[in-house]
PyMOL CGO cylinders between C-alpha atoms (Angstrom):
from pymol import cmd
from pymol.cgo import CYLINDER

trace = [
    CYLINDER, 26.71, -32.18, 3.39, 23.30, -33.24, 2.04, 0.3, 1, 1, 1, 1, 1, 1,
    CYLINDER, 23.30, -33.24, 2.04, 21.49, -31.03, 4.56, 0.3, 1, 1, 1, 1, 1, 1,
    CYLINDER, 21.49, -31.03, 4.56, 23.75, -28.20, 3.96, 0.3, 1, 1, 1, 1, 1, 1,
    CYLINDER, 23.75, -28.20, 3.96, 23.10, -28.12, 0.39, 0.3, 1, 1, 1, 1, 1, 1,
    CYLINDER, 23.10, -28.12, 0.39, 19.16, -28.45, 1.09, 0.3, 1, 1, 1, 1, 1, 1,
    CYLINDER, 19.16, -28.45, 1.09, 19.28, -25.49, 3.42, 0.3, 1, 1, 1, 1, 1, 1,
    CYLINDER, 19.28, -25.49, 3.42, 21.31, -23.46, 0.68, 0.3, 1, 1, 1, 1, 1, 1,
    CYLINDER, 21.31, -23.46, 0.68, 18.70, -24.23, -1.95, 0.3, 1, 1, 1, 1, 1, 1,
    CYLINDER, 18.70, -24.23, -1.95, 15.82, -23.18, 0.37, 0.3, 1, 1, 1, 1, 1, 1,
    CYLINDER, 15.82, -23.18, 0.37, 17.65, -19.97, 1.30, 0.3, 1, 1, 1, 1, 1, 1,
    CYLINDER, 17.65, -19.97, 1.30, 18.68, -19.10, -2.37, 0.3, 1, 1, 1, 1, 1, 1,
    CYLINDER, 18.68, -19.10, -2.37, 15.02, -19.89, -3.54, 0.3, 1, 1, 1, 1, 1, 1,
    CYLINDER, 15.02, -19.89, -3.54, 13.79, -17.45, -0.84, 0.3, 1, 1, 1, 1, 1, 1,
    CYLINDER, 13.79, -17.45, -0.84, 16.13, -14.76, -2.29, 0.3, 1, 1, 1, 1, 1, 1,
    CYLINDER, 16.13, -14.76, -2.29, 15.07, -15.17, -5.77, 0.3, 1, 1, 1, 1, 1, 1,
    CYLINDER, 15.07, -15.17, -5.77, 11.34, -14.90, -4.91, 0.3, 1, 1, 1, 1, 1, 1,
    CYLINDER, 11.34, -14.90, -4.91, 11.59, -12.13, -2.47, 0.3, 1, 1, 1, 1, 1, 1,
    CYLINDER, 11.59, -12.13, -2.47, 14.01, -10.26, -4.97, 0.3, 1, 1, 1, 1, 1, 1,
    CYLINDER, 14.01, -10.26, -4.97, 11.49, -10.86, -8.10, 0.3, 1, 1, 1, 1, 1, 1,
    CYLINDER, 11.49, -10.86, -8.10, 8.80, -9.58, -5.83, 0.3, 1, 1, 1, 1, 1, 1,
    CYLINDER, 8.80, -9.58, -5.83, 10.65, -6.57, -4.51, 0.3, 1, 1, 1, 1, 1, 1,
    CYLINDER, 10.65, -6.57, -4.51, 12.14, -5.59, -7.87, 0.3, 1, 1, 1, 1, 1, 1,
    CYLINDER, 12.14, -5.59, -7.87, 8.68, -4.88, -9.32, 0.3, 1, 1, 1, 1, 1, 1,
    CYLINDER, 8.68, -4.88, -9.32, 7.92, -2.71, -6.10, 0.3, 1, 1, 1, 1, 1, 1,
    CYLINDER, 7.92, -2.71, -6.10, 11.18, -0.87, -6.74, 0.3, 1, 1, 1, 1, 1, 1,
    CYLINDER, 11.18, -0.87, -6.74, 10.79, -0.10, -10.35, 0.3, 1, 1, 1, 1, 1, 1,
    CYLINDER, 10.79, -0.10, -10.35, 7.55, 1.46, -9.35, 0.3, 1, 1, 1, 1, 1, 1,
    CYLINDER, 7.55, 1.46, -9.35, 8.94, 3.53, -6.73, 0.3, 1, 1, 1, 1, 1, 1,
    CYLINDER, 8.94, 3.53, -6.73, 7.37, 2.04, -3.72, 0.3, 1, 1, 1, 1, 1, 1,
    CYLINDER, 7.37, 2.04, -3.72, 9.03, 2.46, -0.24, 0.3, 1, 1, 1, 1, 1, 1,
    CYLINDER, 9.03, 2.46, -0.24, 9.57, -1.12, 0.43, 0.3, 1, 1, 1, 1, 1, 1,
    CYLINDER, 9.57, -1.12, 0.43, 11.47, -2.49, -2.44, 0.3, 1, 1, 1, 1, 1, 1,
    CYLINDER, 11.47, -2.49, -2.44, 14.10, -5.03, -3.71, 0.3, 1, 1, 1, 1, 1, 1,
    CYLINDER, 14.10, -5.03, -3.71, 16.18, -5.29, -0.37, 0.3, 1, 1, 1, 1, 1, 1,
    CYLINDER, 16.18, -5.29, -0.37, 13.16, -5.07, 1.93, 0.3, 1, 1, 1, 1, 1, 1,
    CYLINDER, 13.16, -5.07, 1.93, 11.40, -8.21, 0.25, 0.3, 1, 1, 1, 1, 1, 1,
    CYLINDER, 11.40, -8.21, 0.25, 14.66, -10.08, -0.09, 0.3, 1, 1, 1, 1, 1, 1,
    CYLINDER, 14.66, -10.08, -0.09, 15.13, -9.84, 3.68, 0.3, 1, 1, 1, 1, 1, 1,
    CYLINDER, 15.13, -9.84, 3.68, 11.60, -10.60, 4.48, 0.3, 1, 1, 1, 1, 1, 1,
    CYLINDER, 11.60, -10.60, 4.48, 11.41, -13.51, 2.47, 0.3, 1, 1, 1, 1, 1, 1,
    CYLINDER, 11.41, -13.51, 2.47, 14.98, -14.95, 3.49, 0.3, 1, 1, 1, 1, 1, 1,
    CYLINDER, 14.98, -14.95, 3.49, 14.00, -14.03, 7.24, 0.3, 1, 1, 1, 1, 1, 1,
    CYLINDER, 14.00, -14.03, 7.24, 10.82, -16.27, 6.84, 0.3, 1, 1, 1, 1, 1, 1,
    CYLINDER, 10.82, -16.27, 6.84, 12.70, -19.02, 5.21, 0.3, 1, 1, 1, 1, 1, 1,
    CYLINDER, 12.70, -19.02, 5.21, 15.65, -19.03, 8.00, 0.3, 1, 1, 1, 1, 1, 1,
    CYLINDER, 15.65, -19.03, 8.00, 13.09, -19.04, 10.76, 0.3, 1, 1, 1, 1, 1, 1,
    CYLINDER, 13.09, -19.04, 10.76, 11.09, -21.86, 9.22, 0.3, 1, 1, 1, 1, 1, 1,
    CYLINDER, 11.09, -21.86, 9.22, 14.40, -23.92, 8.71, 0.3, 1, 1, 1, 1, 1, 1,
    CYLINDER, 14.40, -23.92, 8.71, 14.90, -23.59, 12.52, 0.3, 1, 1, 1, 1, 1, 1,
    CYLINDER, 14.90, -23.59, 12.52, 11.95, -25.63, 13.06, 0.3, 1, 1, 1, 1, 1, 1,
    CYLINDER, 11.95, -25.63, 13.06, 12.40, -27.89, 9.95, 0.3, 1, 1, 1, 1, 1, 1,
    CYLINDER, 12.40, -27.89, 9.95, 15.93, -28.96, 11.44, 0.3, 1, 1, 1, 1, 1, 1,
    CYLINDER, 15.93, -28.96, 11.44, 15.28, -28.63, 15.08, 0.3, 1, 1, 1, 1, 1, 1,
    CYLINDER, 15.28, -28.63, 15.08, 16.51, -32.31, 15.52, 0.3, 1, 1, 1, 1, 1, 1,
    CYLINDER, 16.51, -32.31, 15.52, 20.03, -30.83, 14.76, 0.3, 1, 1, 1, 1, 1, 1,
    CYLINDER, 20.03, -30.83, 14.76, 20.22, -28.07, 17.46, 0.3, 1, 1, 1, 1, 1, 1,
    CYLINDER, 20.22, -28.07, 17.46, 17.58, -29.42, 20.18, 0.3, 1, 1, 1, 1, 1, 1,
    CYLINDER, 17.58, -29.42, 20.18, 19.20, -31.89, 22.78, 0.3, 1, 1, 1, 1, 1, 1,
    CYLINDER, 19.20, -31.89, 22.78, 17.66, -35.02, 23.41, 0.3, 1, 1, 1, 1, 1, 1,
    CYLINDER, 17.66, -35.02, 23.41, 15.26, -35.18, 26.59, 0.3, 1, 1, 1, 1, 1, 1,
    CYLINDER, 15.26, -35.18, 26.59, 15.90, -37.36, 29.78, 0.3, 1, 1, 1, 1, 1, 1,
    CYLINDER, 15.90, -37.36, 29.78, 14.46, -40.57, 27.83, 0.3, 1, 1, 1, 1, 1, 1,
    CYLINDER, 14.46, -40.57, 27.83, 16.90, -40.16, 24.89, 0.3, 1, 1, 1, 1, 1, 1,
    CYLINDER, 16.90, -40.16, 24.89, 14.41, -38.95, 22.48, 0.3, 1, 1, 1, 1, 1, 1,
    CYLINDER, 14.41, -38.95, 22.48, 14.34, -35.63, 20.73, 0.3, 1, 1, 1, 1, 1, 1,
    CYLINDER, 14.34, -35.63, 20.73, 12.01, -32.93, 21.59, 0.3, 1, 1, 1, 1, 1, 1,
    CYLINDER, 12.01, -32.93, 21.59, 9.61, -31.98, 18.71, 0.3, 1, 1, 1, 1, 1, 1,
    CYLINDER, 9.61, -31.98, 18.71, 8.28, -28.52, 18.19, 0.3, 1, 1, 1, 1, 1, 1,
    CYLINDER, 8.28, -28.52, 18.19, 5.29, -27.58, 16.21, 0.3, 1, 1, 1, 1, 1, 1,
    CYLINDER, 5.29, -27.58, 16.21, 6.26, -25.64, 13.16, 0.3, 1, 1, 1, 1, 1, 1,
    CYLINDER, 6.26, -25.64, 13.16, 3.16, -23.81, 12.57, 0.3, 1, 1, 1, 1, 1, 1,
    CYLINDER, 3.16, -23.81, 12.57, 3.56, -21.92, 15.80, 0.3, 1, 1, 1, 1, 1, 1,
    CYLINDER, 3.56, -21.92, 15.80, 6.78, -20.36, 14.03, 0.3, 1, 1, 1, 1, 1, 1,
    CYLINDER, 6.78, -20.36, 14.03, 4.63, -19.52, 10.89, 0.3, 1, 1, 1, 1, 1, 1,
    CYLINDER, 4.63, -19.52, 10.89, 2.05, -17.90, 13.13, 0.3, 1, 1, 1, 1, 1, 1,
    CYLINDER, 2.05, -17.90, 13.13, 4.82, -15.68, 14.98, 0.3, 1, 1, 1, 1, 1, 1,
    CYLINDER, 4.82, -15.68, 14.98, 6.36, -14.77, 11.38, 0.3, 1, 1, 1, 1, 1, 1,
    CYLINDER, 6.36, -14.77, 11.38, 3.07, -13.56, 10.20, 0.3, 1, 1, 1, 1, 1, 1,
    CYLINDER, 3.07, -13.56, 10.20, 2.11, -11.53, 13.26, 0.3, 1, 1, 1, 1, 1, 1,
    CYLINDER, 2.11, -11.53, 13.26, 5.37, -9.93, 13.23, 0.3, 1, 1, 1, 1, 1, 1,
    CYLINDER, 5.37, -9.93, 13.23, 5.09, -8.92, 9.48, 0.3, 1, 1, 1, 1, 1, 1,
    CYLINDER, 5.09, -8.92, 9.48, 1.99, -7.19, 10.51, 0.3, 1, 1, 1, 1, 1, 1,
    CYLINDER, 1.99, -7.19, 10.51, 4.04, -4.48, 12.14, 0.3, 1, 1, 1, 1, 1, 1,
    CYLINDER, 4.04, -4.48, 12.14, 6.41, -4.06, 9.08, 0.3, 1, 1, 1, 1, 1, 1,
    CYLINDER, 6.41, -4.06, 9.08, 3.45, -3.83, 6.77, 0.3, 1, 1, 1, 1, 1, 1,
    CYLINDER, 3.45, -3.83, 6.77, 1.95, -1.14, 8.93, 0.3, 1, 1, 1, 1, 1, 1,
    CYLINDER, 1.95, -1.14, 8.93, 5.06, 0.86, 8.66, 0.3, 1, 1, 1, 1, 1, 1,
    CYLINDER, 5.06, 0.86, 8.66, 4.52, 1.42, 4.81, 0.3, 1, 1, 1, 1, 1, 1,
    CYLINDER, 4.52, 1.42, 4.81, 0.85, 2.48, 5.10, 0.3, 1, 1, 1, 1, 1, 1,
    CYLINDER, 0.85, 2.48, 5.10, 0.26, 6.19, 5.37, 0.3, 1, 1, 1, 1, 1, 1,
    CYLINDER, 0.26, 6.19, 5.37, -2.68, 8.64, 4.98, 0.3, 1, 1, 1, 1, 1, 1,
    CYLINDER, -2.68, 8.64, 4.98, -2.48, 11.46, 2.25, 0.3, 1, 1, 1, 1, 1, 1,
    CYLINDER, -2.48, 11.46, 2.25, -5.22, 13.85, 2.40, 0.3, 1, 1, 1, 1, 1, 1,
    CYLINDER, -5.22, 13.85, 2.40, -8.37, 11.79, 1.95, 0.3, 1, 1, 1, 1, 1, 1,
    CYLINDER, -8.37, 11.79, 1.95, -6.60, 8.69, 0.48, 0.3, 1, 1, 1, 1, 1, 1,
    CYLINDER, -6.60, 8.69, 0.48, -4.55, 5.81, 2.23, 0.3, 1, 1, 1, 1, 1, 1,
    CYLINDER, -4.55, 5.81, 2.23, -1.47, 4.59, 0.43, 0.3, 1, 1, 1, 1, 1, 1,
    CYLINDER, -1.47, 4.59, 0.43, 1.01, 1.96, 0.81, 0.3, 1, 1, 1, 1, 1, 1,
    CYLINDER, 1.01, 1.96, 0.81, -1.61, -0.87, 1.23, 0.3, 1, 1, 1, 1, 1, 1,
    CYLINDER, -1.61, -0.87, 1.23, -0.50, -2.79, -1.91, 0.3, 1, 1, 1, 1, 1, 1,
    CYLINDER, -0.50, -2.79, -1.91, 3.07, -2.71, -0.61, 0.3, 1, 1, 1, 1, 1, 1,
    CYLINDER, 3.07, -2.71, -0.61, 1.91, -4.12, 2.77, 0.3, 1, 1, 1, 1, 1, 1,
    CYLINDER, 1.91, -4.12, 2.77, 0.13, -6.80, 1.10, 0.3, 1, 1, 1, 1, 1, 1,
    CYLINDER, 0.13, -6.80, 1.10, 2.98, -7.82, -0.72, 0.3, 1, 1, 1, 1, 1, 1,
    CYLINDER, 2.98, -7.82, -0.72, 5.29, -7.58, 2.01, 0.3, 1, 1, 1, 1, 1, 1,
    CYLINDER, 5.29, -7.58, 2.01, 2.99, -9.88, 3.81, 0.3, 1, 1, 1, 1, 1, 1,
    CYLINDER, 2.99, -9.88, 3.81, 2.71, -12.59, 0.85, 0.3, 1, 1, 1, 1, 1, 1,
    CYLINDER, 2.71, -12.59, 0.85, 6.32, -12.46, 0.72, 0.3, 1, 1, 1, 1, 1, 1,
    CYLINDER, 6.32, -12.46, 0.72, 6.65, -13.72, 4.18, 0.3, 1, 1, 1, 1, 1, 1,
    CYLINDER, 6.65, -13.72, 4.18, 4.31, -16.55, 3.34, 0.3, 1, 1, 1, 1, 1, 1,
    CYLINDER, 4.31, -16.55, 3.34, 6.35, -17.49, 0.36, 0.3, 1, 1, 1, 1, 1, 1,
    CYLINDER, 6.35, -17.49, 0.36, 9.54, -17.30, 2.67, 0.3, 1, 1, 1, 1, 1, 1,
    CYLINDER, 9.54, -17.30, 2.67, 7.79, -19.86, 4.77, 0.3, 1, 1, 1, 1, 1, 1,
    CYLINDER, 7.79, -19.86, 4.77, 6.96, -22.32, 2.02, 0.3, 1, 1, 1, 1, 1, 1,
    CYLINDER, 6.96, -22.32, 2.02, 10.51, -21.89, 0.65, 0.3, 1, 1, 1, 1, 1, 1,
    CYLINDER, 10.51, -21.89, 0.65, 11.86, -22.53, 4.20, 0.3, 1, 1, 1, 1, 1, 1,
    CYLINDER, 11.86, -22.53, 4.20, 10.06, -25.86, 4.36, 0.3, 1, 1, 1, 1, 1, 1,
    CYLINDER, 10.06, -25.86, 4.36, 10.80, -26.96, 0.90, 0.3, 1, 1, 1, 1, 1, 1,
    CYLINDER, 10.80, -26.96, 0.90, 7.29, -26.73, -0.37, 0.3, 1, 1, 1, 1, 1, 1,
    CYLINDER, 7.29, -26.73, -0.37, 8.67, -25.12, -3.65, 0.3, 1, 1, 1, 1, 1, 1,
    CYLINDER, 8.67, -25.12, -3.65, 5.79, -25.97, -6.03, 0.3, 1, 1, 1, 1, 1, 1,
    CYLINDER, 5.79, -25.97, -6.03, 3.08, -23.57, -4.13, 0.3, 1, 1, 1, 1, 1, 1,
    CYLINDER, 3.08, -23.57, -4.13, 6.04, -21.10, -3.48, 0.3, 1, 1, 1, 1, 1, 1,
    CYLINDER, 6.04, -21.10, -3.48, 6.96, -20.85, -7.22, 0.3, 1, 1, 1, 1, 1, 1,
    CYLINDER, 6.96, -20.85, -7.22, 3.36, -20.53, -8.16, 0.3, 1, 1, 1, 1, 1, 1,
    CYLINDER, 3.36, -20.53, -8.16, 2.63, -18.24, -5.41, 0.3, 1, 1, 1, 1, 1, 1,
    CYLINDER, 2.63, -18.24, -5.41, 5.67, -15.99, -6.74, 0.3, 1, 1, 1, 1, 1, 1,
    CYLINDER, 5.67, -15.99, -6.74, 4.41, -16.02, -10.15, 0.3, 1, 1, 1, 1, 1, 1,
    CYLINDER, 4.41, -16.02, -10.15, 0.87, -14.99, -9.40, 0.3, 1, 1, 1, 1, 1, 1,
    CYLINDER, 0.87, -14.99, -9.40, 2.01, -12.34, -7.16, 0.3, 1, 1, 1, 1, 1, 1,
    CYLINDER, 2.01, -12.34, -7.16, 4.01, -10.78, -9.81, 0.3, 1, 1, 1, 1, 1, 1,
    CYLINDER, 4.01, -10.78, -9.81, 1.06, -11.17, -12.12, 0.3, 1, 1, 1, 1, 1, 1,
    CYLINDER, 1.06, -11.17, -12.12, -1.31, -9.45, -9.39, 0.3, 1, 1, 1, 1, 1, 1,
    CYLINDER, -1.31, -9.45, -9.39, 1.29, -6.40, -9.20, 0.3, 1, 1, 1, 1, 1, 1,
    CYLINDER, 1.29, -6.40, -9.20, 2.09, -5.95, -12.62, 0.3, 1, 1, 1, 1, 1, 1,
    CYLINDER, 2.09, -5.95, -12.62, -0.61, -7.18, -15.07, 0.3, 1, 1, 1, 1, 1, 1,
    CYLINDER, -0.61, -7.18, -15.07, -3.50, -6.38, -12.83, 0.3, 1, 1, 1, 1, 1, 1,
    CYLINDER, -3.50, -6.38, -12.83, -2.18, -3.02, -12.56, 0.3, 1, 1, 1, 1, 1, 1,
    CYLINDER, -2.18, -3.02, -12.56, -2.82, -2.38, -16.31, 0.3, 1, 1, 1, 1, 1, 1,
    CYLINDER, -2.82, -2.38, -16.31, -6.41, -3.80, -15.68, 0.3, 1, 1, 1, 1, 1, 1,
    CYLINDER, -6.41, -3.80, -15.68, -6.97, -1.61, -12.82, 0.3, 1, 1, 1, 1, 1, 1,
    CYLINDER, -6.97, -1.61, -12.82, -5.64, 1.56, -14.65, 0.3, 1, 1, 1, 1, 1, 1,
    CYLINDER, -5.64, 1.56, -14.65, -8.53, 0.82, -17.20, 0.3, 1, 1, 1, 1, 1, 1,
    CYLINDER, -8.53, 0.82, -17.20, -11.17, 0.83, -14.56, 0.3, 1, 1, 1, 1, 1, 1,
    CYLINDER, -11.17, 0.83, -14.56, -12.98, 4.08, -13.91, 0.3, 1, 1, 1, 1, 1, 1,
    CYLINDER, -12.98, 4.08, -13.91, -12.14, 5.06, -10.26, 0.3, 1, 1, 1, 1, 1, 1,
    CYLINDER, -12.14, 5.06, -10.26, -13.74, 7.91, -8.35, 0.3, 1, 1, 1, 1, 1, 1,
    CYLINDER, -13.74, 7.91, -8.35, -11.47, 10.56, -7.00, 0.3, 1, 1, 1, 1, 1, 1,
    CYLINDER, -11.47, 10.56, -7.00, -11.74, 13.08, -4.09, 0.3, 1, 1, 1, 1, 1, 1,
    CYLINDER, -11.74, 13.08, -4.09, -10.84, 16.64, -4.29, 0.3, 1, 1, 1, 1, 1, 1,
    CYLINDER, -10.84, 16.64, -4.29, -10.70, 19.41, -1.71, 0.3, 1, 1, 1, 1, 1, 1,
    CYLINDER, -10.70, 19.41, -1.71, -12.28, 22.24, -3.19, 0.3, 1, 1, 1, 1, 1, 1,
    CYLINDER, -12.28, 22.24, -3.19, -11.93, 25.44, -1.26, 0.3, 1, 1, 1, 1, 1, 1,
    CYLINDER, -11.93, 25.44, -1.26, -13.00, 29.03, -2.07, 0.3, 1, 1, 1, 1, 1, 1,
    CYLINDER, -13.00, 29.03, -2.07, -12.20, 32.09, -0.03, 0.3, 1, 1, 1, 1, 1, 1,
    CYLINDER, -12.20, 32.09, -0.03, -14.02, 35.58, -0.37, 0.3, 1, 1, 1, 1, 1, 1,
    CYLINDER, -14.02, 35.58, -0.37, -13.93, 38.83, 1.62, 0.3, 1, 1, 1, 1, 1, 1,
    CYLINDER, -13.93, 38.83, 1.62, -16.57, 38.61, 4.31, 0.3, 1, 1, 1, 1, 1, 1,
    CYLINDER, -16.57, 38.61, 4.31, -19.15, 40.79, 2.64, 0.3, 1, 1, 1, 1, 1, 1,
    CYLINDER, -19.15, 40.79, 2.64, -18.40, 39.92, -0.97, 0.3, 1, 1, 1, 1, 1, 1,
    CYLINDER, -18.40, 39.92, -0.97, -18.87, 36.08, -0.96, 0.3, 1, 1, 1, 1, 1, 1,
    CYLINDER, -18.87, 36.08, -0.96, -20.49, 34.71, -3.97, 0.3, 1, 1, 1, 1, 1, 1,
    CYLINDER, -20.49, 34.71, -3.97, -23.80, 32.49, -3.21, 0.3, 1, 1, 1, 1, 1, 1,
    CYLINDER, -23.80, 32.49, -3.21, -23.17, 28.84, -2.23, 0.3, 1, 1, 1, 1, 1, 1,
    CYLINDER, -23.17, 28.84, -2.23, -25.19, 27.97, -5.29, 0.3, 1, 1, 1, 1, 1, 1,
    CYLINDER, -25.19, 27.97, -5.29, -22.65, 29.69, -7.69, 0.3, 1, 1, 1, 1, 1, 1,
    CYLINDER, -22.65, 29.69, -7.69, -19.76, 27.98, -5.91, 0.3, 1, 1, 1, 1, 1, 1,
    CYLINDER, -19.76, 27.98, -5.91, -21.38, 24.66, -6.22, 0.3, 1, 1, 1, 1, 1, 1,
    CYLINDER, -21.38, 24.66, -6.22, -22.47, 25.03, -9.96, 0.3, 1, 1, 1, 1, 1, 1,
    CYLINDER, -22.47, 25.03, -9.96, -19.09, 25.96, -10.80, 0.3, 1, 1, 1, 1, 1, 1,
    CYLINDER, -19.09, 25.96, -10.80, -17.83, 22.55, -9.61, 0.3, 1, 1, 1, 1, 1, 1,
    CYLINDER, -17.83, 22.55, -9.61, -20.68, 20.73, -10.97, 0.3, 1, 1, 1, 1, 1, 1,
    CYLINDER, -20.68, 20.73, -10.97, -20.04, 22.27, -14.37, 0.3, 1, 1, 1, 1, 1, 1,
    CYLINDER, -20.04, 22.27, -14.37, -16.43, 20.98, -14.43, 0.3, 1, 1, 1, 1, 1, 1,
    CYLINDER, -16.43, 20.98, -14.43, -17.85, 17.23, -13.77, 0.3, 1, 1, 1, 1, 1, 1,
    CYLINDER, -17.85, 17.23, -13.77, -17.58, 17.14, -10.02, 0.3, 1, 1, 1, 1, 1, 1,
    CYLINDER, -17.58, 17.14, -10.02, -20.20, 15.95, -7.50, 0.3, 1, 1, 1, 1, 1, 1,
    CYLINDER, -20.20, 15.95, -7.50, -20.58, 17.71, -4.23, 0.3, 1, 1, 1, 1, 1, 1,
    CYLINDER, -20.58, 17.71, -4.23, -20.06, 15.28, -1.32, 0.3, 1, 1, 1, 1, 1, 1,
    CYLINDER, -20.06, 15.28, -1.32, -19.59, 17.44, 1.82, 0.3, 1, 1, 1, 1, 1, 1,
    CYLINDER, -19.59, 17.44, 1.82, -19.84, 21.21, 2.57, 0.3, 1, 1, 1, 1, 1, 1,
    CYLINDER, -19.84, 21.21, 2.57, -18.48, 23.40, 5.54, 0.3, 1, 1, 1, 1, 1, 1,
    CYLINDER, -18.48, 23.40, 5.54, -17.81, 27.17, 6.21, 0.3, 1, 1, 1, 1, 1, 1,
    CYLINDER, -17.81, 27.17, 6.21, -15.43, 28.88, 8.07, 0.3, 1, 1, 1, 1, 1, 1,
    CYLINDER, -15.43, 28.88, 8.07, -13.66, 32.13, 8.55, 0.3, 1, 1, 1, 1, 1, 1,
    CYLINDER, -13.66, 32.13, 8.55, -10.04, 31.82, 7.95, 0.3, 1, 1, 1, 1, 1, 1,
    CYLINDER, -10.04, 31.82, 7.95, -7.16, 33.43, 10.22, 0.3, 1, 1, 1, 1, 1, 1,
    CYLINDER, -7.16, 33.43, 10.22, -6.84, 36.11, 7.45, 0.3, 1, 1, 1, 1, 1, 1,
    CYLINDER, -6.84, 36.11, 7.45, -10.59, 37.09, 8.03, 0.3, 1, 1, 1, 1, 1, 1,
    CYLINDER, -10.59, 37.09, 8.03, -11.75, 35.54, 4.73, 0.3, 1, 1, 1, 1, 1, 1,
    CYLINDER, -11.75, 35.54, 4.73, -15.21, 33.68, 4.50, 0.3, 1, 1, 1, 1, 1, 1,
    CYLINDER, -15.21, 33.68, 4.50, -14.35, 30.29, 2.81, 0.3, 1, 1, 1, 1, 1, 1,
    CYLINDER, -14.35, 30.29, 2.81, -16.59, 27.57, 1.55, 0.3, 1, 1, 1, 1, 1, 1,
    CYLINDER, -16.59, 27.57, 1.55, -14.79, 24.09, 2.05, 0.3, 1, 1, 1, 1, 1, 1,
    CYLINDER, -14.79, 24.09, 2.05, -16.27, 21.31, 0.05, 0.3, 1, 1, 1, 1, 1, 1,
    CYLINDER, -16.27, 21.31, 0.05, -15.16, 17.66, -0.65, 0.3, 1, 1, 1, 1, 1, 1,
    CYLINDER, -15.16, 17.66, -0.65, -16.16, 16.78, -4.20, 0.3, 1, 1, 1, 1, 1, 1,
    CYLINDER, -16.16, 16.78, -4.20, -15.45, 13.48, -6.30, 0.3, 1, 1, 1, 1, 1, 1,
    CYLINDER, -15.45, 13.48, -6.30, -15.29, 12.66, -9.89, 0.3, 1, 1, 1, 1, 1, 1,
    CYLINDER, -15.29, 12.66, -9.89, -14.09, 10.01, -12.30, 0.3, 1, 1, 1, 1, 1, 1,
    CYLINDER, -14.09, 10.01, -12.30, -12.15, 12.42, -14.54, 0.3, 1, 1, 1, 1, 1, 1,
    CYLINDER, -12.15, 12.42, -14.54, -9.56, 14.41, -12.68, 0.3, 1, 1, 1, 1, 1, 1,
    CYLINDER, -9.56, 14.41, -12.68, -9.07, 16.50, -15.91, 0.3, 1, 1, 1, 1, 1, 1,
    CYLINDER, -9.07, 16.50, -15.91, -11.62, 18.94, -14.61, 0.3, 1, 1, 1, 1, 1, 1,
    CYLINDER, -11.62, 18.94, -14.61, -9.55, 20.02, -11.80, 0.3, 1, 1, 1, 1, 1, 1,
    CYLINDER, -9.55, 20.02, -11.80, -7.40, 22.30, -14.01, 0.3, 1, 1, 1, 1, 1, 1,
    CYLINDER, -7.40, 22.30, -14.01, -10.44, 23.72, -15.71, 0.3, 1, 1, 1, 1, 1, 1,
    CYLINDER, -10.44, 23.72, -15.71, -12.07, 24.72, -12.53, 0.3, 1, 1, 1, 1, 1, 1,
    CYLINDER, -12.07, 24.72, -12.53, -8.68, 26.29, -11.28, 0.3, 1, 1, 1, 1, 1, 1,
    CYLINDER, -8.68, 26.29, -11.28, -8.83, 28.45, -14.35, 0.3, 1, 1, 1, 1, 1, 1,
    CYLINDER, -8.83, 28.45, -14.35, -12.40, 29.34, -13.91, 0.3, 1, 1, 1, 1, 1, 1,
    CYLINDER, -12.40, 29.34, -13.91, -11.92, 30.29, -10.19, 0.3, 1, 1, 1, 1, 1, 1,
    CYLINDER, -11.92, 30.29, -10.19, -8.62, 32.40, -11.15, 0.3, 1, 1, 1, 1, 1, 1,
    CYLINDER, -8.62, 32.40, -11.15, -10.91, 34.32, -13.58, 0.3, 1, 1, 1, 1, 1, 1,
    CYLINDER, -10.91, 34.32, -13.58, -13.28, 35.46, -10.80, 0.3, 1, 1, 1, 1, 1, 1,
    CYLINDER, -13.28, 35.46, -10.80, -12.24, 38.78, -9.19, 0.3, 1, 1, 1, 1, 1, 1,
    CYLINDER, -12.24, 38.78, -9.19, -14.30, 38.33, -6.22, 0.3, 1, 1, 1, 1, 1, 1,
    CYLINDER, -14.30, 38.33, -6.22, -12.30, 34.98, -5.31, 0.3, 1, 1, 1, 1, 1, 1,
    CYLINDER, -12.30, 34.98, -5.31, -9.52, 35.94, -3.03, 0.3, 1, 1, 1, 1, 1, 1,
    CYLINDER, -9.52, 35.94, -3.03, -8.16, 32.35, -2.31, 0.3, 1, 1, 1, 1, 1, 1,
    CYLINDER, -8.16, 32.35, -2.31, -8.78, 28.98, -3.61, 0.3, 1, 1, 1, 1, 1, 1,
    CYLINDER, -8.78, 28.98, -3.61, -7.57, 25.22, -3.35, 0.3, 1, 1, 1, 1, 1, 1,
    CYLINDER, -7.57, 25.22, -3.35, -8.41, 22.61, -5.48, 0.3, 1, 1, 1, 1, 1, 1,
    CYLINDER, -8.41, 22.61, -5.48, -6.45, 19.69, -4.28, 0.3, 1, 1, 1, 1, 1, 1,
    CYLINDER, -6.45, 19.69, -4.28, -6.52, 16.15, -5.68, 0.3, 1, 1, 1, 1, 1, 1,
    CYLINDER, -6.52, 16.15, -5.68, -6.07, 13.54, -3.33, 0.3, 1, 1, 1, 1, 1, 1,
    CYLINDER, -6.07, 13.54, -3.33, -6.33, 10.32, -5.13, 0.3, 1, 1, 1, 1, 1, 1,
    CYLINDER, -6.33, 10.32, -5.13, -8.73, 7.55, -4.89, 0.3, 1, 1, 1, 1, 1, 1,
]
cmd.load_cgo(trace, "trace")
């Protein structure tokens, strides 16, 4: 009965730790939320309990001694497998990559589950608190740090009525953007198009740039697409 209670404590602790981290992710609308983190932490704890209590299910060998397994090999397998789950929440949107923080939270949740599984409660609890701090408190700090954001800036003209490139570039610079790359093409509709990648630390200029382009009669099409950091 003593071992059963201990196992139950380990598993409940894993559910609570994973749930706390997952709740923070769910509140902020991330794809891997409450249930995902609970299951990751619980699964890690269960698998580590397999090795921690291996004497309960492994039969003795010929000499009558119990076979011992290396628990660290199980933890290595868990962390490797979690990599596939983490990769599933990372996706590219335009010029930015999203889901890295959620993938990292899944990875550390697995680590906390391993600690809960072997009964190493102090570092597991501290790890849970520090993870929650990094995800919530550090978010506020990160929001105050100026970040460069990239924008796709495309302007299309009739083939024989295009504005000079200098004017198109100057318009972006006027609204606080820095030109990173420039390319040119003729669209399927027959328009000549400047395609630029620009960057800024203040995305509020994107609205002003769009209004300025809208007021130019020569502009047939344009796109000012913010893509994040």
